[in-house]
C-alpha positions as CSV (number, residue, x, y, z in Angstrom):
1,M,-54.6,77.7,76.5
2,V,-54.8,78.1,71.9
3,N,-56.2,75.4,70.1
4,N,-53.2,75.2,67.2
5,N,-55.8,73.3,64.8
6,E,-57.8,76.6,64.8
7,P,-56.9,79.7,62.7
8,E,-56.6,82.0,65.1
9,K,-58.5,84.5,63.0
10,I,-60.8,84.3,60.2
11,R,-62.0,86.4,57.8
12,L,-66.0,85.7,56.3
13,R,-66.4,86.8,52.5
14,N,-69.8,88.7,53.1
15,G,-68.0,90.8,55.8
16,A,-69.7,89.8,58.6
17,Q,-67.2,89.3,61.8
18,P,-66.7,86.1,63.3
19,I,-67.5,86.0,66.9
20,L,-66.6,82.1,67.7
21,W,-65.7,78.9,65.2
22,H,-65.2,75.7,64.8
23,T,-63.1,74.6,62.2
24,W,-62.4,71.0,60.8
25,A,-60.6,69.7,57.5
26,G,-62.7,69.0,54.5
27,G,-61.5,66.5,51.4
28,S,-62.9,63.9,50.1
29,G,-65.4,65.9,47.0
30,L,-66.0,68.7,49.9
31,R,-63.9,71.9,49.8
32,Q,-60.6,71.8,51.8
33,H,-61.4,73.3,54.8
34,L,-65.1,73.4,56.6
35,G,-66.4,75.0,60.2
36,L,-69.3,76.7,61.4
37,V,-69.3,80.1,62.9
38,L,-71.1,82.6,64.7
39,A,-71.5,86.4,63.2
40,K,-72.8,89.5,64.2
41,T,-73.6,91.3,61.1
42,T,-74.8,94.6,60.2
43,H,-77.7,93.6,57.7
44,G,-81.1,93.2,58.5
45,H,-83.1,92.9,61.6
46,H,-81.4,90.2,63.3
47,K,-77.9,91.0,64.6
48,F,-76.2,88.0,65.2
49,V,-76.0,84.9,62.7
50,T,-74.9,80.9,62.8
51,W,-73.9,79.5,59.7
52,R,-72.0,76.8,58.0
53,I,-68.2,77.9,56.9
54,A,-65.9,76.7,54.1
55,S,-62.8,77.9,52.5
56,D,-60.5,76.4,49.5
57,D,-57.6,78.4,52.0
58,G,-58.1,79.0,55.5
59,V,-58.1,82.4,55.3
60,V,-61.1,83.6,53.1
61,W,-64.8,81.4,54.0
62,D,-68.0,81.2,52.6
63,C,-71.1,81.2,54.5
64,S,-74.2,79.0,54.0
65,G,-76.8,77.4,56.1
66,G,-78.0,80.7,58.0
67,H,-79.9,80.3,61.5
68,Y,-80.7,84.3,62.5
69,W,-81.6,85.3,66.0
70,G,-81.8,89.5,67.4
71,Q,-79.5,88.8,70.3
72,M,-76.4,87.0,70.6
73,A,-77.9,84.5,73.4
74,Q,-79.6,83.0,71.3
75,G,-76.5,83.1,69.0
76,F,-74.6,81.2,70.8
77,R,-77.2,78.9,72.0
78,S,-77.5,77.9,68.2
79,Y,-73.9,77.5,67.5
80,S,-73.8,75.2,70.9
81,E,-76.5,73.6,69.7
82,R,-75.1,72.9,66.1
83,R,-71.5,72.5,66.7
84,E,-72.7,69.9,69.2
85,Q,-75.2,68.3,66.0
86,E,-73.3,69.3,62.8
87,T,-69.6,68.9,63.6
88,P,-67.4,65.5,63.7
89,N,-66.3,65.0,67.2
90,G,-68.9,68.6,68.4
């Protein structure tokens, strides 16, 4: 089942590859689109990361507030916990 509120694909400005993401409307002084992503990176010792993401157009996303992990399972746990704690309606 497709969630029509989620973009089918997102592009991270830093070049990392998104694996999972959750987005929601921003506004009220914030950027128009906000979200959370689990991504795979090619830099450094930690290959997986969860970031808060923000976008003006909903296509290209900037990343901040990274939690870095050596294994995908750790990244997935981080993504799940952050989604529950940091996003509207979990």
